[in-house]
Backbone bond lengths (Angstrom), bond angles and torsions (degrees), N, CA, C in turn:
res aa  C-N    CA-C-N  psi(-1)  N-CA   C-N-CA  omega(-1)  CA-C   N-CA-C  phi
1 M - - - 1.455 - - 1.539 111.49 -
2 A 1.330 116.50 -45.24 1.460 119.48 179.31 1.531 110.79 -63.59
3 E 1.330 116.57 -37.14 1.463 119.59 178.40 1.518 111.16 -64.02
4 E 1.317 116.41 -41.25 1.465 120.13 178.94 1.521 110.04 -63.65
5 N 1.321 117.97 -42.52 1.450 121.72 179.22 1.531 110.24 -63.41
6 A 1.341 117.56 -42.27 1.455 120.99 177.66 1.528 110.18 -62.89
7 Y 1.322 116.45 -41.00 1.465 120.83 178.09 1.527 109.98 -61.91
8 D 1.321 116.96 -44.66 1.461 121.10 178.37 1.526 110.94 -59.05
9 M 1.318 116.62 -39.67 1.461 120.60 179.89 1.528 110.89 -65.94
10 V 1.323 116.56 -39.70 1.465 120.58 177.78 1.526 109.96 -64.02
11 V 1.317 116.42 -44.58 1.466 120.72 -179.83 1.524 110.28 -62.32
12 R 1.330 117.83 -44.15 1.468 120.63 -179.97 1.530 110.80 -63.58
13 A 1.335 116.80 -40.08 1.463 120.06 178.41 1.533 110.22 -64.02
14 E 1.319 117.26 -40.76 1.466 120.97 178.27 1.533 110.71 -64.91
15 I 1.307 116.79 -37.32 1.473 120.28 176.68 1.524 109.86 -62.78
16 A 1.321 117.23 -45.27 1.465 121.05 179.28 1.527 110.97 -60.50
17 I 1.329 116.40 -42.89 1.464 121.04 179.02 1.533 110.70 -63.06
18 E 1.312 116.97 -42.30 1.471 120.95 179.47 1.532 110.92 -65.19
19 I 1.313 117.04 -39.12 1.468 120.57 177.94 1.529 109.74 -60.92
20 L 1.328 116.76 -44.38 1.462 119.33 178.94 1.524 111.97 -68.69
21 D 1.327 117.43 -31.52 1.472 119.95 172.63 1.522 110.23 -59.66
22 R 1.318 116.05 -43.65 1.469 120.04 178.79 1.521 110.72 -63.81
23 A 1.328 117.10 -41.49 1.469 120.71 178.41 1.521 110.33 -61.48
24 R 1.322 116.71 -44.08 1.457 120.19 177.61 1.524 110.91 -62.34
25 G 1.302 117.61 -36.41 1.455 121.21 177.41 1.521 112.32 -64.14
26 I 1.315 116.44 -40.19 1.467 120.67 177.77 1.528 109.61 -62.62
27 V 1.322 116.23 -44.75 1.461 120.24 -179.72 1.529 110.74 -66.35
28 T 1.320 116.80 -42.07 1.462 120.54 179.66 1.524 111.31 -60.92
29 A 1.322 116.64 -41.82 1.464 119.83 177.85 1.527 111.08 -60.77
30 R 1.318 116.91 -41.48 1.469 120.28 179.03 1.529 110.60 -67.57
31 I 1.322 117.05 -38.21 1.466 120.21 177.54 1.527 109.78 -58.06
32 H 1.322 116.83 -46.09 1.468 120.65 -179.97 1.524 111.17 -62.36
33 E 1.325 117.07 -35.49 1.465 120.29 177.94 1.527 111.52 -67.17
34 L 1.337 116.84 -34.77 1.463 121.15 -173.14 1.524 114.74 -90.84
35 E 1.316 118.02 -20.04 1.470 121.64 -170.62 1.518 114.18 -49.09
36 A 1.289 118.03 -47.81 1.469 120.68 -174.78 1.524 112.18 -74.75
37 D 1.325 116.80 -42.41 1.462 120.47 -173.01 1.523 114.53 -90.64
38 D 1.329 117.64 -27.58 1.460 120.74 -176.37 1.528 110.03 -145.13
39 P 1.338 116.22 73.71 1.463 119.56 -176.13 1.532 113.80 -62.14
40 V 1.325 117.41 -28.21 1.464 120.20 178.89 1.530 110.17 -67.49
41 A 1.323 116.95 -44.65 1.461 120.60 177.40 1.522 110.98 -64.87
42 A 1.321 116.54 -38.41 1.464 120.58 178.27 1.523 110.55 -62.75
43 E 1.320 116.69 -41.88 1.467 120.37 179.34 1.532 110.84 -66.41
44 D 1.328 116.99 -38.41 1.466 120.44 176.60 1.529 110.36 -60.84
45 L 1.327 116.29 -42.95 1.463 119.73 178.52 1.529 111.44 -65.91
46 R 1.310 117.15 -34.02 1.473 119.45 176.28 1.528 110.52 -61.26
47 R 1.326 116.18 -43.47 1.470 119.63 177.88 1.526 111.09 -63.18
48 R 1.305 116.23 -42.13 1.466 119.75 -179.93 1.526 111.44 -68.78
49 R 1.334 116.49 -32.49 1.464 120.34 176.43 1.532 109.99 -64.07
50 L 1.319 117.04 -35.46 1.466 120.43 177.14 1.529 111.73 -62.41
51 E 1.325 116.97 -30.94 1.465 120.26 175.35 1.534 110.08 -64.13
52 L 1.327 116.64 -36.37 1.461 119.89 176.12 1.525 111.01 -66.00
53 V 1.333 116.32 -39.07 1.465 120.57 177.09 1.524 109.60 -62.27
54 D 1.328 116.72 -44.76 1.462 120.12 178.52 1.524 111.46 -60.95
55 L 1.323 116.15 -42.48 1.464 119.76 177.55 1.520 110.28 -63.16
56 Q 1.296 116.18 -41.86 1.465 120.47 179.45 1.528 110.77 -61.69
57 H 1.315 116.90 -40.13 1.466 120.68 179.37 1.524 111.71 -71.14
58 A 1.316 117.60 -18.59 1.468 121.42 179.10 1.533 112.24 -82.31
59 I 1.311 117.43 -6.60 1.462 120.51 -178.99 1.524 109.45 -78.55
60 H 1.311 114.63 122.93 1.462 121.68 177.34 1.515 108.31 -130.07
61 V 1.289 115.64 143.10 1.468 121.89 -176.49 1.521 111.20 -55.14
62 N 1.309 117.82 -37.65 1.462 120.87 -176.12 1.525 113.59 -83.96
63 D 1.314 117.53 -1.27 1.470 121.52 179.79 1.530 109.07 -103.84
64 R 1.303 114.76 75.51 1.462 120.80 -175.80 1.528 111.94 -58.85
65 E 1.316 117.67 -37.65 1.468 120.53 -177.23 1.532 111.45 -61.61
66 T 1.332 116.93 -47.71 1.468 120.07 178.29 1.523 111.07 -62.95
67 V 1.328 116.32 -44.74 1.465 120.65 -179.54 1.524 110.30 -58.39
68 E 1.318 116.85 -49.55 1.464 120.07 -177.76 1.522 112.14 -67.91
69 N 1.338 117.67 -34.99 1.463 120.35 176.65 1.522 111.67 -65.24
70 V 1.333 116.53 -41.42 1.473 119.87 177.91 1.525 109.70 -62.16
71 I 1.313 116.95 -46.22 1.467 120.16 -179.20 1.518 110.53 -61.94
72 A 1.332 117.11 -46.37 1.470 120.85 -177.21 1.526 112.17 -66.75
73 T 1.318 116.85 -37.28 1.463 120.73 -176.32 1.517 112.70 -82.02
74 W 1.323 116.67 -46.40 1.456 120.45 -169.75 1.520 114.36 -92.17
75 S 1.311 119.21 -24.15 1.468 119.75 -179.62 1.528 112.06 -60.39
76 P 1.335 119.13 -48.18 1.477 117.75 177.33 1.527 112.45 -61.74
77 R 1.314 116.40 -35.05 1.462 120.07 -178.68 1.522 112.34 -66.18
78 V 1.325 117.56 -44.62 1.466 118.55 -177.52 1.520 111.81 -74.32
79 N 1.317 117.25 -15.61 1.459 120.80 177.72 1.524 112.64 -91.84
80 D 1.326 117.58 -6.54 1.461 122.41 -179.97 1.528 107.33 -143.43
81 E 1.319 116.46 97.82 1.460 120.46 -172.42 1.526 112.98 -62.28
82 S 1.319 118.31 -33.13 1.465 118.57 177.61 1.531 110.00 -66.81
83 L 1.319 117.17 -40.11 1.469 121.22 174.59 1.525 109.69 -62.90
84 F 1.311 116.36 -42.22 1.462 120.99 179.27 1.522 110.22 -53.36
85 W 1.315 116.78 -52.04 1.479 119.23 -175.03 1.509 111.73 -73.00
86 R 1.321 119.45 -28.54 1.467 120.63 175.33 1.522 110.90 -66.11
87 E 1.325 116.83 -38.20 1.458 120.73 -173.81 1.527 113.48 -98.03
88 F 1.316 117.99 -11.25 1.456 120.70 -179.56 1.500 108.77 -82.15
């Protein structure tokens, strides 16, 4: 039973990491769109993308609260790009 629970925690942490990977991908795509025409906005997005990297690095298997918060907050955003940009 404990092994199954540990496995579930690993899977949930991996899901959270993948969600943040998708969020970073959305931001990276926008950065590429903006680079030529609005380098200041592109640089701002680069800084904000680093915040996603920091959040991603804060995910630990034993920190269920962070894992579940990332999933609850970011999953809807990466599945709806207009929501993503409204809330990002």
